[in-house]
C-alpha positions in Angstrom: -9.9 19.8 -42.9 -7.4 19.5 -45.9 -4.2 17.2 -45.3 -2.2 20.3 -45.4 -3.9 21.7 -42.5 -4.0 18.3 -40.5 -0.3 18.1 -40.9 0.2 21.6 -39.5 -1.9 20.8 -36.6 -0.2 17.6 -36.0 3.2 19.3 -36.0 2.0 21.8 -33.5 0.6 19.2 -31.2 3.9 17.1 -31.5 5.6 20.3 -30.7 3.4 21.1 -27.8 3.6 17.4 -26.4 7.5 17.2 -26.8 8.9 16.2 -23.5 5.6 15.0 -21.8 6.0 11.2 -20.9 2.9 10.7 -18.6 -0.7 11.9 -19.6 -4.4 11.2 -18.9 -7.2 11.1 -21.1 -10.4 12.7 -19.7 -14.1 13.2 -20.9 -15.2 16.8 -21.3 -18.0 16.5 -23.6 -20.9 18.2 -22.0 -19.4 21.1 -20.4 -20.4 24.4 -21.5 -18.1 27.0 -22.3 -18.0 28.8 -18.6 -17.4 25.7 -16.8 -14.7 24.9 -19.4 -12.9 28.0 -18.8 -13.3 27.5 -14.9 -11.8 23.8 -15.2 -9.1 25.2 -17.3 -8.4 27.8 -14.8 -8.4 25.4 -11.6 -6.1 23.1 -13.6 -3.8 26.0 -14.6 -3.3 26.9 -10.9 -1.9 23.5 -10.2 0.4 23.7 -13.3 -1.7 21.0 -15.2 -2.7 21.5 -18.9 -5.8 20.6 -20.6 -6.0 20.1 -24.3 -9.2 18.9 -26.4 -7.9 17.6 -29.6 -9.3 15.2 -32.2 -8.0 11.4 -31.4 -6.7 10.8 -34.8 -4.7 14.3 -34.8 -3.1 13.5 -31.3 -2.6 9.8 -32.3 -0.6 10.9 -35.3 1.2 13.6 -33.3 2.0 11.1 -30.6 3.4 8.4 -32.9 7.0 7.2 -31.8 6.6 8.9 -28.3 5.7 7.2 -25.1 2.3 8.9 -25.3 1.2 6.8 -28.3 0.1 3.9 -25.8 -2.5 6.3 -24.4 -4.7 6.2 -27.4 -4.8 2.4 -27.6 -8.6 1.6 -27.8 -9.3 5.2 -27.3 -12.8 6.6 -29.0 -15.0 9.4 -28.8 -14.0 13.0 -27.9 -11.4 13.3 -25.3 -8.9 15.5 -23.8 -5.2 15.2 -22.8 -4.3 16.2 -19.5 -0.7 16.6 -18.4 1.6 18.4 -16.0 1.3 19.1 -12.2 3.9 17.5 -9.6 3.7 14.0 -11.3 1.2 11.5 -12.6 0.0 10.4 -9.3 -0.9 14.1 -8.4 -2.4 14.6 -11.6 -4.7 11.3 -11.3 -5.6 12.5 -7.5 -6.9 15.7 -9.0 -8.9 14.0 -11.8 -10.6 11.8 -9.2 -11.1 14.8 -7.0 -12.7 16.7 -9.7 -15.0 13.9 -10.8 -16.1 13.3 -7.0 -16.6 17.1 -6.6 -19.4 16.9 -9.5 -18.8 20.7 -10.1 -17.7 19.7 -13.8 -20.2 16.9 -14.0 -19.5 14.8 -17.1 -15.8 15.1 -16.3 -14.4 11.6 -15.9 -11.1 9.7 -16.4 -11.2 7.7 -19.4 -7.4 6.4 -19.5 -3.8 7.4 -20.1 -0.2 6.6 -20.3 2.7 6.1 -17.4 6.0 5.0 -18.4 4.9 4.0 -22.0 2.2 1.6 -20.5 -1.5 2.1 -21.4 -3.7 3.0 -18.6 -7.5 2.3 -18.3 -10.0 4.6 -16.4 -9.9 1.8 -13.3 -6.1 2.1 -13.3 -6.3 6.0 -13.2 -8.6 5.5 -10.2 -6.2 3.0 -8.4 -3.2 5.2 -9.1 -5.1 8.1 -7.5 -4.9 6.1 -4.1 -1.0 5.7 -4.3 1.2 8.2 -2.5 2.3 11.1 -4.2 5.9 12.2 -4.4 5.9 13.7 -1.3 4.3 11.1 0.4 6.6 8.5 -1.1 9.6 10.5 0.3 8.1 10.7 3.9 7.8 6.9 3.8 11.4 6.6 2.6 12.8 8.9 5.1 10.8 6.9 8.1 12.2 3.8 6.7 15.8 5.1 6.4 15.7 6.7 10.0 13.9 4.0 11.6 17.0 1.5 12.0 19.0 4.5 13.6 16.2 5.4 15.8 15.8 2.0 17.2 19.4 1.5 17.7 19.7 5.0 19.6 16.9 4.3 22.0 18.4 0.5 22.5 21.7 1.9 23.5 20.4 4.6 25.9 17.8 2.5 27.4 20.3 0.5 29.9 21.9 4.1 30.7 18.4 5.6 31.5 17.5 2.5 33.6 20.6 2.8 35.4 20.2 6.4 36.2 16.6 5.8 37.2 17.8 3.2 39.8 20.6 5.4 41.2 18.0 8.1 41.6 15.7 6.0 43.4 18.5 4.6 45.5 19.7 8.0 46.6 16.1 9.3 47.2 15.9 6.5 49.9 19.3 7.4 51.3 18.4 11.1 51.8 15.1 9.9 53.5 17.0 7.7 55.9 19.4 10.7 56.5 16.6 13.1 57.2 15.0 10.7 59.6 18.3 10.1 61.4 18.7 13.7 62.0 15.2 14.3 63.3 15.9 11.5 65.9 
């Protein structure tokens, strides 16, 4: 490939990856054309993008961006994967695809999150984190918990008193019925 063509490809990659801050690197070597199309369709349905590119060209296209850390120590043919709701959802999907075995040689190789390099093991660990929706539900539980506890503590004495009055009134009614019957 001539230097001119490499520069054109690098500029196209840089333009395509502009705005992307988090991405994963995956291995897709060994997938035949039909399974690659199926994989791309599966990922596209989840608003995720898969791009197979030479490491040197991707490294040059990502220089000076948060994605540059992804290629630290990267070797062999890799594909970049980005998109989805967030990086955690992306990592969960990558691990799920790997576990399913449908796209057998597919596996995580690393990535970048907030400008920090991720290893394959770190990607597996990140896939165990709660995604954005899970984090919001945890946060809402923590925000609402003190209020719910306070509410129950304020209402508890009143409901206990109401229960005692009800029991007392049942005892008085029974005595009145027995007195009328005699």
